[in-house]
C-alpha positions, 0 to 999 in steps of 0.5 A, a space after each residue: 118417259 110415258 104414261 101407262 095409266 094413272 099412276 104408271 110410268 113406263 121409264 126407258 133406261 139406256 144411251 141418249 143415242 139409243 133412240 136414234 139411228 139405223 142400229 139402235 135396235 144393237 145398244 143396250 136399254 133397260 126399261 122400268 115400270 114405275 108406280 107413282 102412288 107407291 114410288 115404288 118400280 114395280 117391273 124392271 126389264 132388259 130391252 131384249 125381255 121376251 115378258 116385257 115383249 109379250 105384254 107389249 104383244 098383247 097390250 099395244 093399245 095401252 101402250 099407244 094410246 090413254 085408254 081415256 082417249 076417244 081416239 080409242 075405238 080407232 087405234 089399229 094394233 096387233 092387239 085388237 084387229 086379226 089383220 095386224 096380228 097375222 102381219 106381225 106373226 108374219 114378220 116375227 117368223 120371218 125375222 133370224 132371231 127372236 130376241 134381234 125381233 124383240 129390241 127391234 119392237 122394243 126400240 120404240 118406246 116407250 112411244 111420245 104423245 107427240 107421235 100418237 096425236 090423232 090430229 
């Protein structure tokens, strides 16, 4: 589970072993965006969903660091850096299958807060 903002959670459903191992991207997993105020599931995605990947590509800053964090200005990602975006496009073009590329990119979601600590 990961907070996306004050009201939304990103919840990953899948195997307990789905986050570890070399072939974790081959295991089925699902993501839900849950609104805590209305107690509704806003969106539901499979781990190969291009829609979720497009959101991750455009707004990766919001997946990694809280917007209210003072460190937000120092985080470099493909959504705020032309060089990181070029590297991502290179990896995307190098991939044999776009579906497998999407799974590999989304396997790390949700990010744990400890992995994003600036200290």
